[in-house]
CHARMM-style PDB file with segment names, atoms N, HN, CA, C and O in Angstrom:
ATOM      1  N   MET     1      30.336  42.223  65.124  1.00  0.00      PROA
ATOM      2  CA  MET     1      31.238  41.308  64.446  1.00  0.00      PROA
ATOM      3  C   MET     1      31.008  41.423  62.949  1.00  0.00      PROA
ATOM      4  O   MET     1      29.862  41.462  62.501  1.00  0.00      PROA
ATOM      5  N   PRO     2      32.080  41.477  62.173  1.00  0.00      PROA
ATOM      6  CA  PRO     2      31.925  41.538  60.717  1.00  0.00      PROA
ATOM      7  C   PRO     2      31.354  40.229  60.185  1.00  0.00      PROA
ATOM      8  O   PRO     2      31.434  39.198  60.853  1.00  0.00      PROA
ATOM      9  N   PRO     3      30.778  40.266  58.987  1.00  0.00      PROA
ATOM     10  CA  PRO     3      30.219  39.039  58.419  1.00  0.00      PROA
ATOM     11  C   PRO     3      31.290  37.952  58.309  1.00  0.00      PROA
ATOM     12  O   PRO     3      32.464  38.236  58.072  1.00  0.00      PROA
ATOM     13  N   LEU     4      30.865  36.732  58.482  1.00  0.00      PROA
ATOM     14  HN  LEU     4      29.911  36.502  58.674  1.00  0.00      PROA
ATOM     15  CA  LEU     4      31.786  35.600  58.440  1.00  0.00      PROA
ATOM     16  C   LEU     4      31.757  34.984  57.057  1.00  0.00      PROA
ATOM     17  O   LEU     4      30.695  34.608  56.561  1.00  0.00      PROA
ATOM     18  N   TYR     5      32.922  34.878  56.431  1.00  0.00      PROA
ATOM     19  HN  TYR     5      33.785  35.183  56.834  1.00  0.00      PROA
ATOM     20  CA  TYR     5      33.032  34.277  55.108  1.00  0.00      PROA
ATOM     21  C   TYR     5      33.513  32.842  55.249  1.00  0.00      PROA
ATOM     22  O   TYR     5      34.517  32.583  55.913  1.00  0.00      PROA
ATOM     23  N   LEU     6      32.799  31.907  54.627  1.00  0.00      PROA
ATOM     24  HN  LEU     6      31.984  32.118  54.088  1.00  0.00      PROA
ATOM     25  CA  LEU     6      33.207  30.511  54.623  1.00  0.00      PROA
ATOM     26  C   LEU     6      33.509  30.099  53.194  1.00  0.00      PROA
ATOM     27  O   LEU     6      32.622  30.091  52.341  1.00  0.00      PROA
ATOM     28  N   ALA     7      34.758  29.758  52.938  1.00  0.00      PROA
ATOM     29  HN  ALA     7      35.479  29.765  53.631  1.00  0.00      PROA
ATOM     30  CA  ALA     7      35.179  29.422  51.580  1.00  0.00      PROA
ATOM     31  C   ALA     7      34.634  28.074  51.137  1.00  0.00      PROA
ATOM     32  O   ALA     7      34.326  27.888  49.960  1.00  0.00      PROA
ATOM     33  N   ASP     8      34.512  27.129  52.069  1.00  0.00      PROA
ATOM     34  HN  ASP     8      34.763  27.280  53.026  1.00  0.00      PROA
ATOM     35  CA  ASP     8      33.983  25.814  51.728  1.00  0.00      PROA
ATOM     36  C   ASP     8      33.496  25.106  52.987  1.00  0.00      PROA
ATOM     37  O   ASP     8      33.716  25.584  54.100  1.00  0.00      PROA
ATOM     38  N   ARG     9      32.841  23.977  52.809  1.00  0.00      PROA
ATOM     39  HN  ARG     9      32.662  23.589  51.905  1.00  0.00      PROA
ATOM     40  CA  ARG     9      32.277  23.278  53.964  1.00  0.00      PROA
ATOM     41  C   ARG     9      33.343  22.574  54.787  1.00  0.00      PROA
ATOM     42  O   ARG     9      33.084  22.202  55.931  1.00  0.00      PROA
ATOM     43  N   GLN    10      34.515  22.385  54.244  1.00  0.00      PROA
ATOM     44  HN  GLN    10      34.726  22.687  53.314  1.00  0.00      PROA
ATOM     45  CA  GLN    10      35.603  21.759  54.998  1.00  0.00      PROA
ATOM     46  C   GLN    10      36.016  22.630  56.188  1.00  0.00      PROA
ATOM     47  O   GLN    10      36.474  22.111  57.207  1.00  0.00      PROA
ATOM     48  N   LEU    11      35.856  23.945  56.062  1.00  0.00      PROA
ATOM     49  HN  LEU    11      35.484  24.367  55.235  1.00  0.00      PROA
ATOM     50  CA  LEU    11      36.162  24.846  57.184  1.00  0.00      PROA
ATOM     51  C   LEU    11      35.288  24.516  58.389  1.00  0.00      PROA
ATOM     52  O   LEU    11      35.762  24.523  59.525  1.00  0.00      PROA
ATOM     53  N   VAL    12      34.025  24.230  58.143  1.00  0.00      PROA
ATOM     54  HN  VAL    12      33.640  24.224  57.220  1.00  0.00      PROA
ATOM     55  CA  VAL    12      33.105  23.893  59.230  1.00  0.00      PROA
ATOM     56  C   VAL    12      33.515  22.571  59.867  1.00  0.00      PROA
ATOM     57  O   VAL    12      33.492  22.436  61.091  1.00  0.00      PROA
ATOM     58  N   ALA    13      33.887  21.601  59.048  1.00  0.00      PROA
ATOM     59  HN  ALA    13      33.906  21.710  58.055  1.00  0.00      PROA
ATOM     60  CA  ALA    13      34.328  20.310  59.574  1.00  0.00      PROA
ATOM     61  C   ALA    13      35.595  20.470  60.410  1.00  0.00      PROA
ATOM     62  O   ALA    13      35.713  19.864  61.475  1.00  0.00      PROA
ATOM     63  N   ASP    14      36.540  21.278  59.939  1.00  0.00      PROA
ATOM     64  HN  ASP    14      36.444  21.770  59.074  1.00  0.00      PROA
ATOM     65  CA  ASP    14      37.779  21.501  60.686  1.00  0.00      PROA
ATOM     66  C   ASP    14      37.519  22.238  61.994  1.00  0.00      PROA
ATOM     67  O   ASP    14      38.112  21.911  63.022  1.00  0.00      PROA
ATOM     68  N   ALA    15      36.642  23.223  61.957  1.00  0.00      PROA
ATOM     69  HN  ALA    15      36.160  23.488  61.122  1.00  0.00      PROA
ATOM     70  CA  ALA    15      36.295  23.959  63.183  1.00  0.00      PROA
ATOM     71  C   ALA    15      35.626  23.027  64.188  1.00  0.00      PROA
ATOM     72  O   ALA    15      35.926  23.077  65.380  1.00  0.00      PROA
ATOM     73  N   SER    16      34.734  22.190  63.714  1.00  0.00      PROA
ATOM     74  HN  SER    16      34.490  22.150  62.745  1.00  0.00      PROA
ATOM     75  CA  SER    16      34.058  21.241  64.589  1.00  0.00      PROA
ATOM     76  C   SER    16      35.041  20.252  65.195  1.00  0.00      PROA
ATOM     77  O   SER    16      34.946  19.909  66.374  1.00  0.00      PROA
ATOM     78  N   SER    17      35.980  19.801  64.386  1.00  0.00      PROA
ATOM     79  HN  SER    17      36.058  20.080  63.428  1.00  0.00      PROA
ATOM     80  CA  SER    17      36.997  18.867  64.869  1.00  0.00      PROA
ATOM     81  C   SER    17      37.869  19.513  65.941  1.00  0.00      PROA
ATOM     82  O   SER    17      38.165  18.888  66.960  1.00  0.00      PROA
ATOM     83  N   LEU    18      38.279  20.756  65.718  1.00  0.00      PROA
ATOM     84  HN  LEU    18      38.038  21.263  64.890  1.00  0.00      PROA
ATOM     85  CA  LEU    18      39.081  21.458  66.723  1.00  0.00      PROA
ATOM     86  C   LEU    18      38.306  21.625  68.021  1.00  0.00      PROA
ATOM     87  O   LEU    18      38.862  21.444  69.104  1.00  0.00      PROA
ATOM     88  N   LEU    19      37.022  21.970  67.922  1.00  0.00      PROA
ATOM     89  HN  LEU    19      36.569  22.118  67.043  1.00  0.00      PROA
ATOM     90  CA  LEU    19      36.200  22.115  69.127  1.00  0.00      PROA
ATOM     91  C   LEU    19      36.094  20.793  69.870  1.00  0.00      PROA
ATOM     92  O   LEU    19      36.116  20.766  71.100  1.00  0.00      PROA
ATOM     93  N   HSD    20      35.981  19.703  69.133  1.00  0.00      PROA
ATOM     94  HN  HSD    20      35.963  19.725  68.133  1.00  0.00      PROA
ATOM     95  CA  HSD    20      35.869  18.389  69.757  1.00  0.00      PROA
ATOM     96  C   HSD    20      37.166  18.012  70.484  1.00  0.00      PROA
ATOM     97  O   HSD    20      37.129  17.494  71.600  1.00  0.00      PROA
ATOM     98  N   VAL    21      38.292  18.272  69.855  1.00  0.00      PROA
ATOM     99  HN  VAL    21      38.322  18.693  68.948  1.00  0.00      PROA
ATOM    100  CA  VAL    21      39.581  17.863  70.420  1.00  0.00      PROA
ATOM    101  C   VAL    21      40.088  18.842  71.486  1.00  0.00      PROA
ATOM    102  O   VAL    21      40.563  18.414  72.538  1.00  0.00      PROA
ATOM    103  N   PHE    22      39.992  20.148  71.224  1.00  0.00      PROA
ATOM    104  HN  PHE    22      39.607  20.496  70.370  1.00  0.00      PROA
ATOM    105  CA  PHE    22      40.613  21.142  72.094  1.00  0.00      PROA
ATOM    106  C   PHE    22      39.624  21.889  72.991  1.00  0.00      PROA
ATOM    107  O   PHE    22      40.044  22.633  73.877  1.00  0.00      PROA
ATOM    108  N   GLY    23      38.337  21.706  72.779  1.00  0.00      PROA
ATOM    109  HN  GLY    23      37.996  21.102  72.059  1.00  0.00      PROA
ATOM    110  CA  GLY    23      37.339  22.349  73.628  1.00  0.00      PROA
ATOM    111  C   GLY    23      37.460  23.862  73.617  1.00  0.00      PROA
ATOM    112  O   GLY    23      37.456  24.488  72.557  1.00  0.00      PROA
ATOM    113  N   ALA    24      37.566  24.443  74.799  1.00  0.00      PROA
ATOM    114  HN  ALA    24      37.569  23.934  75.660  1.00  0.00      PROA
ATOM    115  CA  ALA    24      37.616  25.898  74.946  1.00  0.00      PROA
ATOM    116  C   ALA    24      38.867  26.516  74.324  1.00  0.00      PROA
ATOM    117  O   ALA    24      38.912  27.726  74.102  1.00  0.00      PROA
ATOM    118  N   PHE    25      39.870  25.705  74.044  1.00  0.00      PROA
ATOM    119  HN  PHE    25      39.833  24.723  74.224  1.00  0.00      PROA
ATOM    120  CA  PHE    25      41.125  26.208  73.490  1.00  0.00      PROA
ATOM    121  C   PHE    25      41.217  26.008  71.974  1.00  0.00      PROA
ATOM    122  O   PHE    25      42.294  26.148  71.395  1.00  0.00      PROA
ATOM    123  N   ALA    26      40.107  25.686  71.339  1.00  0.00      PROA
ATOM    124  HN  ALA    26      39.232  25.573  71.809  1.00  0.00      PROA
ATOM    125  CA  ALA    26      40.103  25.417  69.892  1.00  0.00      PROA
ATOM    126  C   ALA    26      40.502  26.650  69.086  1.00  0.00      PROA
ATOM    127  O   ALA    26      41.255  26.530  68.119  1.00  0.00      PROA
ATOM    128  N   ALA    27      40.021  27.817  69.457  1.00  0.00      PROA
ATOM    129  HN  ALA    27      39.410  27.915  70.243  1.00  0.00      PROA
ATOM    130  CA  ALA    27      40.377  29.042  68.732  1.00  0.00      PROA
ATOM    131  C   ALA    27      41.864  29.341  68.886  1.00  0.00      PROA
ATOM    132  O   ALA    27      42.508  29.807  67.947  1.00  0.00      PROA
ATOM    133  N   ASP    28      42.408  29.071  70.071  1.00  0.00      PROA
ATOM    134  HN  ASP    28      41.884  28.692  70.834  1.00  0.00      PROA
ATOM    135  CA  ASP    28      43.840  29.281  70.291  1.00  0.00      PROA
ATOM    136  C   ASP    28      44.663  28.333  69.419  1.00  0.00      PROA
ATOM    137  O   ASP    28      45.692  28.731  68.872  1.00  0.00      PROA
ATOM    138  N   GLU    29      44.219  27.095  69.286  1.00  0.00      PROA
ATOM    139  HN  GLU    29      43.383  26.772  69.730  1.00  0.00      PROA
ATOM    140  CA  GLU    29      44.926  26.130  68.441  1.00  0.00      PROA
ATOM    141  C   GLU    29      44.890  26.558  66.976  1.00  0.00      PROA
ATOM    142  O   GLU    29      45.892  26.447  66.269  1.00  0.00      PROA
ATOM    143  N   ALA    30      43.733  27.049  66.518  1.00  0.00      PROA
ATOM    144  HN  ALA    30      42.919  27.139  67.092  1.00  0.00      PROA
ATOM    145  CA  ALA    30      43.636  27.527  65.133  1.00  0.00      PROA
ATOM    146  C   ALA    30      44.561  28.721  64.913  1.00  0.00      PROA
ATOM    147  O   ALA    30      45.189  28.832  63.860  1.00  0.00      PROA
ATOM    148  N   ALA    31      44.647  29.610  65.897  1.00  0.00      PROA
ATOM    149  HN  ALA    31      44.136  29.519  66.752  1.00  0.00      PROA
ATOM    150  CA  ALA    31      45.548  30.766  65.790  1.00  0.00      PROA
ATOM    151  C   ALA    31      47.005  30.318  65.733  1.00  0.00      PROA
ATOM    152  O   ALA    31      47.795  30.877  64.972  1.00  0.00      PROA
ATOM    153  N   LEU    32      47.364  29.318  66.527  1.00  0.00      PROA
ATOM    154  HN  LEU    32      46.722  28.864  67.145  1.00  0.00      PROA
ATOM    155  CA  LEU    32      48.735  28.789  66.484  1.00  0.00      PROA
ATOM    156  C   LEU    32      49.052  28.186  65.124  1.00  0.00      PROA
ATOM    157  O   LEU    32      50.148  28.380  64.598  1.00  0.00      PROA
ATOM    158  N   ARG    33      48.101  27.458  64.552  1.00  0.00      PROA
ATOM    159  HN  ARG    33      47.211  27.301  64.979  1.00  0.00      PROA
ATOM    160  CA  ARG    33      48.315  26.862  63.238  1.00  0.00      PROA
ATOM    161  C   ARG    33      48.439  27.948  62.167  1.00  0.00      PROA
ATOM    162  O   ARG    33      49.225  27.816  61.229  1.00  0.00      PROA
ATOM    163  N   ALA    34      47.663  29.013  62.312  1.00  0.00      PROA
ATOM    164  HN  ALA    34      47.025  29.120  63.074  1.00  0.00      PROA
ATOM    165  CA  ALA    34      47.771  30.127  61.367  1.00  0.00      PROA
ATOM    166  C   ALA    34      49.143  30.784  61.476  1.00  0.00      PROA
ATOM    167  O   ALA    34      49.769  31.096  60.463  1.00  0.00      PROA
ATOM    168  N   ASP    35      49.602  30.990  62.692  1.00  0.00      PROA
ATOM    169  HN  ASP    35      49.094  30.737  63.514  1.00  0.00      PROA
ATOM    170  CA  ASP    35      50.920  31.601  62.890  1.00  0.00      PROA
ATOM    171  C   ASP    35      52.037  30.734  62.323  1.00  0.00      PROA
ATOM    172  O   ASP    35      52.988  31.246  61.733  1.00  0.00      PROA
ATOM    173  N   ARG    36      51.920  29.406  62.505  1.00  0.00      PROA
ATOM    174  HN  ARG    36      51.147  28.990  62.985  1.00  0.00      PROA
ATOM    175  CA  ARG    36      52.921  28.501  61.934  1.00  0.00      PROA
ATOM    176  C   ARG    36      52.927  28.588  60.417  1.00  0.00      PROA
ATOM    177  O   ARG    36      53.991  28.608  59.797  1.00  0.00      PROA
ATOM    178  N   SER    37      51.753  28.639  59.822  1.00  0.00      PROA
ATOM    179  HN  SER    37      50.889  28.623  60.325  1.00  0.00      PROA
ATOM    180  CA  SER    37      51.661  28.736  58.365  1.00  0.00      PROA
ATOM    181  C   SER    37      52.281  30.034  57.867  1.00  0.00      PROA
ATOM    182  O   SER    37      52.981  30.049  56.855  1.00  0.00      PROA
ATOM    183  N   ARG    38      52.020  31.120  58.584  1.00  0.00      PROA
ATOM    184  HN  ARG    38      51.451  31.108  59.406  1.00  0.00      PROA
ATOM    185  CA  ARG    38      52.593  32.406  58.187  1.00  0.00      PROA
ATOM    186  C   ARG    38      54.106  32.397  58.307  1.00  0.00      PROA
ATOM    187  O   ARG    38      54.803  32.967  57.467  1.00  0.00      PROA
ATOM    188  N   SER    39      54.617  31.752  59.348  1.00  0.00      PROA
ATOM    189  HN  SER    39      54.052  31.289  60.031  1.00  0.00      PROA
ATOM    190  CA  SER    39      56.066  31.759  59.562  1.00  0.00      PROA
ATOM    191  C   SER    39      56.821  30.975  58.479  1.00  0.00      PROA
ATOM    192  O   SER    39      58.000  31.233  58.235  1.00  0.00      PROA
ATOM    193  N   VAL    40      56.145  30.023  57.834  1.00  0.00      PROA
ATOM    194  HN  VAL    40      55.188  29.813  58.032  1.00  0.00      PROA
ATOM    195  CA  VAL    40      56.797  29.290  56.741  1.00  0.00      PROA
ATOM    196  C   VAL    40      56.427  29.860  55.374  1.00  0.00      PROA
ATOM    197  O   VAL    40      56.829  29.324  54.341  1.00  0.00      PROA
ATOM    198  N   GLY    41      55.660  30.945  55.376  1.00  0.00      PROA
ATOM    199  HN  GLY    41      55.333  31.380  56.215  1.00  0.00      PROA
ATOM    200  CA  GLY    41      55.337  31.630  54.127  1.00  0.00      PROA
ATOM    201  C   GLY    41      54.145  31.082  53.373  1.00  0.00      PROA
ATOM    202  O   GLY    41      53.976  31.380  52.190  1.00  0.00      PROA
ATOM    203  N   ASN    42      53.312  30.287  54.031  1.00  0.00      PROA
ATOM    204  HN  ASN    42      53.449  30.046  54.992  1.00  0.00      PROA
ATOM    205  CA  ASN    42      52.143  29.710  53.377  1.00  0.00      PROA
ATOM    206  C   ASN    42      50.928  30.609  53.639  1.00  0.00      PROA
ATOM    207  O   ASN    42      50.208  30.430  54.621  1.00  0.00      PROA
ATOM    208  N   VAL    43      50.721  31.557  52.760  1.00  0.00      PROA
ATOM    209  HN  VAL    43      51.305  31.702  51.962  1.00  0.00      PROA
ATOM    210  CA  VAL    43      49.668  32.552  52.941  1.00  0.00      PROA
ATOM    211  C   VAL    43      48.280  31.918  52.842  1.00  0.00      PROA
ATOM    212  O   VAL    43      47.369  32.309  53.570  1.00  0.00      PROA
ATOM    213  N   ILE    44      48.117  30.957  51.959  1.00  0.00      PROA
ATOM    214  HN  ILE    44      48.858  30.639  51.368  1.00  0.00      PROA
ATOM    215  CA  ILE    44      46.801  30.331  51.772  1.00  0.00      PROA
ATOM    216  C   ILE    44      46.360  29.620  53.048  1.00  0.00      PROA
ATOM    217  O   ILE    44      45.225  29.791  53.493  1.00  0.00      PROA
ATOM    218  N   HSD    45      47.253  28.822  53.638  1.00  0.00      PROA
ATOM    219  HN  HSD    45      48.174  28.683  53.276  1.00  0.00      PROA
ATOM    220  CA  HSD    45      46.880  28.136  54.881  1.00  0.00      PROA
ATOM    221  C   HSD    45      46.759  29.107  56.044  1.00  0.00      PROA
ATOM    222  O   HSD    45      45.956  28.891  56.952  1.00  0.00      PROA
ATOM    223  N   PHE    46      47.542  30.168  56.026  1.00  0.00      PROA
ATOM    224  HN  PHE    46      48.194  30.344  55.289  1.00  0.00      PROA
ATOM    225  CA  PHE    46      47.403  31.194  57.061  1.00  0.00      PROA
ATOM    226  C   PHE    46      45.986  31.762  57.053  1.00  0.00      PROA
ATOM    227  O   PHE    46      45.336  31.838  58.095  1.00  0.00      PROA
ATOM    228  N   CYS    47      45.513  32.159  55.876  1.00  0.00      PROA
ATOM    229  HN  CYS    47      46.041  32.097  55.029  1.00  0.00      PROA
ATOM    230  CA  CYS    47      44.165  32.726  55.764  1.00  0.00      PROA
ATOM    231  C   CYS    47      43.095  31.697  56.140  1.00  0.00      PROA
ATOM    232  O   CYS    47      42.100  32.029  56.784  1.00  0.00      PROA
ATOM    233  N   ARG    48      43.312  30.460  55.734  1.00  0.00      PROA
ATOM    234  HN  ARG    48      44.121  30.190  55.211  1.00  0.00      PROA
ATOM    235  CA  ARG    48      42.352  29.399  56.022  1.00  0.00      PROA
ATOM    236  C   ARG    48      42.228  29.175  57.527  1.00  0.00      PROA
ATOM    237  O   ARG    48      41.114  29.063  58.040  1.00  0.00      PROA
ATOM    238  N   TRP    49      43.346  29.107  58.240  1.00  0.00      PROA
ATOM    239  HN  TRP    49      44.250  29.198  57.823  1.00  0.00      PROA
ATOM    240  CA  TRP    49      43.294  28.889  59.680  1.00  0.00      PROA
ATOM    241  C   TRP    49      42.725  30.098  60.418  1.00  0.00      PROA
ATOM    242  O   TRP    49      42.096  29.940  61.464  1.00  0.00      PROA
ATOM    243  N   ARG    50      42.937  31.291  59.892  1.00  0.00      PROA
ATOM    244  HN  ARG    50      43.448  31.419  59.042  1.00  0.00      PROA
ATOM    245  CA  ARG    50      42.310  32.469  60.504  1.00  0.00      PROA
ATOM    246  C   ARG    50      40.790  32.417  60.347  1.00  0.00      PROA
ATOM    247  O   ARG    50      40.058  32.789  61.264  1.00  0.00      PROA
ATOM    248  N   GLN    51      40.312  31.954  59.182  1.00  0.00      PROA
ATOM    249  HN  GLN    51      40.907  31.652  58.437  1.00  0.00      PROA
ATOM    250  CA  GLN    51      38.869  31.785  58.988  1.00  0.00      PROA
ATOM    251  C   GLN    51      38.322  30.761  59.974  1.00  0.00      PROA
ATOM    252  O   GLN    51      37.255  30.964  60.554  1.00  0.00      PROA
ATOM    253  N   ILE    52      39.040  29.677  60.164  1.00  0.00      PROA
ATOM    254  HN  ILE    52      39.906  29.513  59.692  1.00  0.00      PROA
ATOM    255  CA  ILE    52      38.608  28.647  61.104  1.00  0.00      PROA
ATOM    256  C   ILE    52      38.605  29.199  62.525  1.00  0.00      PROA
ATOM    257  O   ILE    52      37.705  28.896  63.308  1.00  0.00      PROA
ATOM    258  N   GLU    53      39.598  29.998  62.858  1.00  0.00      PROA
ATOM    259  HN  GLU    53      40.330  30.244  62.222  1.00  0.00      PROA
ATOM    260  CA  GLU    53      39.634  30.614  64.189  1.00  0.00      PROA
ATOM    261  C   GLU    53      38.388  31.470  64.427  1.00  0.00      PROA
ATOM    262  O   GLU    53      37.764  31.378  65.485  1.00  0.00      PROA
ATOM    263  N   ARG    54      38.028  32.297  63.453  1.00  0.00      PROA
ATOM    264  HN  ARG    54      38.535  32.372  62.594  1.00  0.00      PROA
ATOM    265  CA  ARG    54      36.837  33.137  63.589  1.00  0.00      PROA
ATOM    266  C   ARG    54      35.573  32.285  63.726  1.00  0.00      PROA
ATOM    267  O   ARG    54      34.701  32.581  64.543  1.00  0.00      PROA
ATOM    268  N   LEU    55      35.484  31.230  62.923  1.00  0.00      PROA
ATOM    269  HN  LEU    55      36.192  30.990  62.259  1.00  0.00      PROA
ATOM    270  CA  LEU    55      34.319  30.358  62.976  1.00  0.00      PROA
ATOM    271  C   LEU    55      34.209  29.663  64.326  1.00  0.00      PROA
ATOM    272  O   LEU    55      33.113  29.544  64.873  1.00  0.00      PROA
ATOM    273  N   VAL    56      35.329  29.206  64.866  1.00  0.00      PROA
ATOM    274  HN  VAL    56      36.219  29.303  64.422  1.00  0.00      PROA
ATOM    275  CA  VAL    56      35.318  28.556  66.179  1.00  0.00      PROA
ATOM    276  C   VAL    56      34.816  29.527  67.236  1.00  0.00      PROA
ATOM    277  O   VAL    56      34.032  29.146  68.105  1.00  0.00      PROA
ATOM    278  N   ARG    57      35.255  30.768  67.171  1.00  0.00      PROA
ATOM    279  HN  ARG    57      35.892  31.078  66.465  1.00  0.00      PROA
ATOM    280  CA  ARG    57      34.792  31.763  68.149  1.00  0.00      PROA
ATOM    281  C   ARG    57      33.288  31.991  68.034  1.00  0.00      PROA
ATOM    282  O   ARG    57      32.606  32.166  69.044  1.00  0.00      PROA
ATOM    283  N   VAL    58      32.770  31.991  66.809  1.00  0.00      PROA
ATOM    284  HN  VAL    58      33.324  31.849  65.989  1.00  0.00      PROA
ATOM    285  CA  VAL    58      31.326  32.160  66.611  1.00  0.00      PROA
ATOM    286  C   VAL    58      30.574  30.944  67.147  1.00  0.00      PROA
ATOM    287  O   VAL    58      29.560  31.093  67.829  1.00  0.00      PROA
ATOM    288  N   LEU    59      31.061  29.754  66.846  1.00  0.00      PROA
ATOM    289  HN  LEU    59      31.885  29.633  66.292  1.00  0.00      PROA
ATOM    290  CA  LEU    59      30.387  28.538  67.288  1.00  0.00      PROA
ATOM    291  C   LEU    59      30.431  28.362  68.802  1.00  0.00      PROA
ATOM    292  O   LEU    59      29.534  27.751  69.383  1.00  0.00      PROA
ATOM    293  N   ALA    60      31.464  28.891  69.438  1.00  0.00      PROA
ATOM    294  HN  ALA    60      32.192  29.387  68.966  1.00  0.00      PROA
ATOM    295  CA  ALA    60      31.645  28.707  70.875  1.00  0.00      PROA
ATOM    296  C   ALA    60      30.843  29.707  71.713  1.00  0.00      PROA
ATOM    297  O   ALA    60      30.753  29.544  72.930  1.00  0.00      PROA
ATOM    298  N   THR    61      30.272  30.715  71.104  1.00  0.00      PROA
ATOM    299  HN  THR    61      30.345  30.848  70.116  1.00  0.00      PROA
ATOM    300  CA  THR    61      29.547  31.734  71.872  1.00  0.00      PROA
ATOM    301  C   THR    61      28.065  31.395  71.977  1.00  0.00      PROA
ATOM    302  O   THR    61      27.477  30.773  71.092  1.00  0.00      PROA
ATOM    303  N   ASP    62      27.491  31.825  73.085  1.00  0.00      PROA
ATOM    304  HN  ASP    62      27.968  32.330  73.804  1.00  0.00      PROA
ATOM    305  CA  ASP    62      26.053  31.668  73.278  1.00  0.00      PROA
ATOM    306  C   ASP    62      25.289  32.943  72.926  1.00  0.00      PROA
ATOM    307  O   ASP    62      24.059  32.962  72.945  1.00  0.00      PROA
ATOM    308  N   GLN    63      26.016  33.992  72.610  1.00  0.00      PROA
ATOM    309  HN  GLN    63      27.016  33.977  72.595  1.00  0.00      PROA
ATOM    310  CA  GLN    63      25.398  35.277  72.317  1.00  0.00      PROA
ATOM    311  C   GLN    63      24.842  35.283  70.896  1.00  0.00      PROA
ATOM    312  O   GLN    63      25.460  34.737  69.983  1.00  0.00      PROA
ATOM    313  N   PRO    64      23.676  35.900  70.709  1.00  0.00      PROA
ATOM    314  CA  PRO    64      23.140  36.013  69.353  1.00  0.00      PROA
ATOM    315  C   PRO    64      23.992  36.964  68.517  1.00  0.00      PROA
ATOM    316  O   PRO    64      24.501  37.964  69.023  1.00  0.00      PROA
ATOM    317  N   LEU    65      24.137  36.648  67.263  1.00  0.00      PROA
ATOM    318  HN  LEU    65      23.724  35.836  66.852  1.00  0.00      PROA
ATOM    319  CA  LEU    65      24.913  37.484  66.353  1.00  0.00      PROA
ATOM    320  C   LEU    65      23.978  38.130  65.346  1.00  0.00      PROA
ATOM    321  O   LEU    65      23.038  37.491  64.874  1.00  0.00      PROA
ATOM    322  N   GLY    66      24.222  39.369  65.018  1.00  0.00      PROA
ATOM    323  HN  GLY    66      24.985  39.888  65.402  1.00  0.00      PROA
ATOM    324  CA  GLY    66      23.387  40.059  64.045  1.00  0.00      PROA
ATOM    325  C   GLY    66      22.145  40.644  64.691  1.00  0.00      PROA
ATOM    326  O   GLY    66      22.028  40.713  65.915  1.00  0.00      PROA
ATOM    327  N   THR    67      21.230  41.057  63.846  1.00  0.00      PROA
ATOM    328  HN  THR    67      21.325  41.001  62.852  1.00  0.00      PROA
ATOM    329  CA  THR    67      20.013  41.715  64.293  1.00  0.00      PROA
ATOM    330  C   THR    67      18.958  40.691  64.678  1.00  0.00      PROA
ATOM    331  O   THR    67      18.732  39.712  63.967  1.00  0.00      PROA
ATOM    332  N   LEU    68      18.321  40.930  65.806  1.00  0.00      PROA
ATOM    333  HN  LEU    68      18.504  41.726  66.383  1.00  0.00      PROA
ATOM    334  CA  LEU    68      17.214  40.079  66.240  1.00  0.00      PROA
ATOM    335  C   LEU    68      15.906  40.780  65.937  1.00  0.00      PROA
ATOM    336  O   LEU    68      15.760  41.972  66.206  1.00  0.00      PROA
ATOM    337  N   HSD    69      14.963  40.056  65.385  1.00  0.00      PROA
ATOM    338  HN  HSD    69      15.081  39.088  65.166  1.00  0.00      PROA
ATOM    339  CA  HSD    69      13.665  40.653  65.047  1.00  0.00      PROA
ATOM    340  C   HSD    69      12.590  40.150  65.955  1.00  0.00      PROA
ATOM    341  OT1 HSD    69      11.432  40.545  65.818  1.00  0.00      PROA
TER     342      HSD     69
END
């Protein structure tokens, strides 16, 4: 997995909120919100929701990420 970029701490709060409300479907909800933003031409929110989608997928996995020492 490529490195995860977090623009601000609000992304973590939004990802956590989506996980709380949507559970296993939180990443799908973030992807839908990104698609809606793209369809109305809002590139900034599109990128933001894609970052949240990636973060939700990372938070939802039990697998270790990166190198283990």
